[in-house]
C-alpha positions in Angstrom: 178.8 -88.5 -25.4 175.1 -88.1 -26.3 174.8 -85.3 -23.7 177.8 -83.5 -25.3 176.1 -83.5 -28.7 172.9 -82.2 -27.2 174.8 -79.3 -25.6 176.6 -78.5 -28.8 173.3 -78.5 -30.7 171.7 -76.2 -28.2 174.7 -73.8 -28.3 174.6 -73.8 -32.1 170.9 -73.1 -32.2 171.4 -70.2 -29.7 174.1 -68.7 -31.9 172.0 -69.1 -35.0 169.2 -67.0 -33.4 171.6 -64.1 -32.9 173.8 -62.0 -35.2 177.3 -60.8 -34.6 178.7 -57.7 -36.2 182.4 -56.8 -36.2 183.0 -53.1 -36.2 185.9 -51.4 -38.0 187.8 -51.2 -34.7 187.5 -55.0 -34.3 184.8 -54.9 -31.6 182.2 -57.5 -31.7 178.5 -56.6 -31.1 176.0 -59.3 -30.5 172.6 -58.4 -31.8 169.7 -60.2 -30.1 166.9 -61.5 -32.2 163.7 -59.5 -32.5 160.9 -61.4 -30.7 158.2 -62.7 -32.9 154.7 -61.5 -31.8 151.8 -63.7 -32.7 148.3 -62.6 -32.1 145.3 -64.7 -31.4 142.3 -63.2 -33.1 138.9 -63.5 -31.4 135.7 -63.1 -33.4 133.7 -61.8 -30.4 134.2 -58.4 -28.9 135.4 -58.4 -25.3 132.9 -57.4 -22.6 133.0 -54.0 -21.0 135.8 -53.5 -18.5 134.8 -54.2 -14.9 135.0 -51.6 -12.2 137.7 -52.4 -9.7 138.2 -50.7 -6.3 141.8 -49.6 -6.1 143.3 -49.7 -2.6 146.2 -47.6 -1.4 149.5 -48.7 -3.0 151.9 -50.6 -0.8 154.6 -47.9 -1.6 155.3 -45.0 -3.9 157.2 -47.4 -6.1 154.0 -49.4 -6.9 151.8 -48.8 -9.8 148.2 -50.1 -10.3 147.9 -52.4 -13.4 144.2 -52.4 -14.3 142.3 -55.7 -14.7 141.3 -56.9 -18.2 139.4 -59.6 -20.1 141.6 -62.4 -21.4 140.5 -64.9 -24.1 140.8 -68.5 -22.8 139.8 -70.4 -26.0 136.1 -70.7 -25.4 135.3 -67.4 -23.7 136.6 -64.3 -21.9 137.9 -64.6 -18.3 138.4 -61.6 -16.1 142.0 -61.1 -14.9 142.0 -58.8 -11.8 144.2 -55.8 -11.5 147.3 -55.7 -9.2 150.1 -53.5 -8.0 153.4 -53.8 -9.9 156.7 -52.4 -8.7 157.9 -49.7 -11.1 161.3 -50.8 -12.4 162.7 -47.2 -12.6 161.3 -43.9 -11.5 161.3 -42.5 -15.1 159.1 -45.2 -16.7 155.4 -45.0 -17.3 153.0 -47.9 -17.6 151.1 -48.3 -20.8 147.9 -50.3 -20.2 147.1 -53.4 -22.2 144.1 -53.2 -24.5 142.0 -55.0 -27.1 142.2 -53.8 -30.6 139.9 -54.4 -33.5 141.3 -55.9 -36.7 139.7 -57.2 -39.9 140.4 -60.7 -38.6 138.8 -60.1 -35.2 139.9 -58.7 -31.8 143.4 -59.1 -30.4 145.1 -58.3 -27.1 148.1 -55.9 -26.9 150.0 -56.6 -23.6 150.6 -53.7 -21.2 154.2 -52.7 -20.7 156.6 -50.1 -19.2 157.9 -47.4 -21.5 
Protein backbone atom coordinates (compact mmCIF):
# COMPACT_ATOMS: atom_id res chain seq x y z
CA UNK A 1 0.00 0.00 0.00
CA UNK A 2 2.85 2.37 0.84
CA UNK A 3 4.50 1.66 -2.53
CA UNK A 4 1.22 2.53 -4.33
CA UNK A 5 1.10 5.92 -2.61
CA UNK A 6 4.70 6.60 -3.58
CA UNK A 7 3.99 5.79 -7.22
CA UNK A 8 0.91 8.04 -7.22
CA UNK A 9 2.93 10.86 -5.68
CA UNK A 10 5.72 10.46 -8.25
CA UNK A 11 3.19 10.44 -11.11
CA UNK A 12 1.44 13.53 -9.74
CA UNK A 13 4.71 15.42 -9.43
CA UNK A 14 5.58 14.47 -13.00
CA UNK A 15 2.26 15.81 -14.23
CA UNK A 16 2.66 19.02 -12.26
CA UNK A 17 5.98 19.68 -13.98
CA UNK A 18 4.33 19.64 -17.42
CA UNK A 19 1.42 21.51 -18.96
CA UNK A 20 -1.35 20.14 -21.17
CA UNK A 21 -3.08 22.22 -23.80
CA UNK A 22 -6.32 21.17 -25.47
CA UNK A 23 -6.59 22.53 -29.01
CA UNK A 24 -9.90 23.60 -30.61
CA UNK A 25 -10.02 20.25 -32.42
CA UNK A 26 -9.83 18.37 -29.14
CA UNK A 27 -6.20 17.31 -29.47
CA UNK A 28 -4.05 17.32 -26.38
CA UNK A 29 -0.51 18.67 -26.53
CA UNK A 30 1.86 17.99 -23.67
CA UNK A 31 4.31 20.80 -23.16
CA UNK A 32 7.51 19.79 -21.42
CA UNK A 33 8.91 22.09 -18.75
CA UNK A 34 11.75 24.44 -19.60
CA UNK A 35 14.92 23.29 -17.84
CA UNK A 36 16.19 25.64 -15.16
CA UNK A 37 19.77 26.69 -15.80
CA UNK A 38 21.81 27.57 -12.73
CA UNK A 39 25.26 29.02 -13.09
CA UNK A 40 28.12 28.67 -10.67
CA UNK A 41 30.01 31.93 -10.62
CA UNK A 42 33.76 31.79 -10.11
CA UNK A 43 35.72 34.86 -8.99
CA UNK A 44 38.98 33.79 -10.66
CA UNK A 45 39.40 33.94 -14.43
CA UNK A 46 40.05 30.53 -16.02
CA UNK A 47 43.61 29.81 -17.18
CA UNK A 48 44.48 30.02 -20.89
CA UNK A 49 43.23 27.10 -22.98
CA UNK A 50 45.77 24.29 -23.34
CA UNK A 51 47.03 23.17 -26.73
CA UNK A 52 45.79 19.69 -27.62
CA UNK A 53 47.06 17.54 -30.43
CA UNK A 54 44.05 16.36 -32.41
CA UNK A 55 44.34 12.94 -34.04
CA UNK A 56 42.44 11.74 -37.09
CA UNK A 57 38.74 11.21 -36.37
CA UNK A 58 37.55 7.61 -36.08
CA UNK A 59 35.01 8.31 -38.85
CA UNK A 60 33.47 11.17 -40.83
CA UNK A 61 30.62 11.17 -38.32
CA UNK A 62 32.92 12.15 -35.43
CA UNK A 63 33.56 15.75 -34.38
CA UNK A 64 36.33 16.98 -32.09
CA UNK A 65 35.06 18.60 -28.88
CA UNK A 66 37.90 20.77 -27.56
CA UNK A 67 39.13 20.44 -24.00
CA UNK A 68 38.34 23.13 -21.44
CA UNK A 69 38.90 24.22 -17.87
CA UNK A 70 36.26 23.12 -15.37
CA UNK A 71 35.78 24.65 -11.92
CA UNK A 72 35.91 21.98 -9.20
CA UNK A 73 35.13 24.02 -6.10
CA UNK A 74 38.68 24.96 -5.12
CA UNK A 75 40.37 25.37 -8.47
CA UNK A 76 40.29 24.74 -12.19
CA UNK A 77 40.82 21.24 -13.59
CA UNK A 78 41.57 20.52 -17.26
CA UNK A 79 38.97 18.37 -19.05
CA UNK A 80 40.64 16.86 -22.15
CA UNK A 81 39.00 17.03 -25.57
CA UNK A 82 37.38 14.02 -27.20
CA UNK A 83 35.59 12.88 -30.34
CA UNK A 84 31.80 12.94 -30.25
CA UNK A 85 29.52 11.29 -32.81
CA UNK A 86 27.50 13.86 -34.74
CA UNK A 87 23.81 13.05 -34.12
CA UNK A 88 22.71 14.25 -37.59
CA UNK A 89 24.68 15.43 -40.62
CA UNK A 90 23.03 18.87 -40.53
CA UNK A 91 24.05 19.84 -36.97
CA UNK A 92 27.03 21.95 -35.97
CA UNK A 93 28.89 21.84 -32.66
CA UNK A 94 29.01 25.09 -30.68
CA UNK A 95 31.97 25.03 -28.28
CA UNK A 96 31.48 25.57 -24.59
CA UNK A 97 33.11 28.67 -23.19
CA UNK A 98 33.63 30.79 -20.10
CA UNK A 99 31.83 34.13 -19.98
CA UNK A 100 32.46 37.12 -17.76
CA UNK A 101 29.62 38.46 -15.64
CA UNK A 102 29.50 41.10 -12.91
CA UNK A 103 29.23 38.23 -10.39
CA UNK A 104 32.26 36.39 -11.82
CA UNK A 105 33.02 33.85 -14.54
CA UNK A 106 30.54 31.13 -15.53
CA UNK A 107 30.66 28.16 -17.92
CA UNK A 108 28.29 27.79 -20.87
CA UNK A 109 28.16 24.14 -21.93
CA UNK A 110 28.90 23.17 -25.55
CA UNK A 111 26.02 21.77 -27.58
CA UNK A 112 24.79 20.73 -31.02
CA UNK A 113 22.68 23.26 -32.93
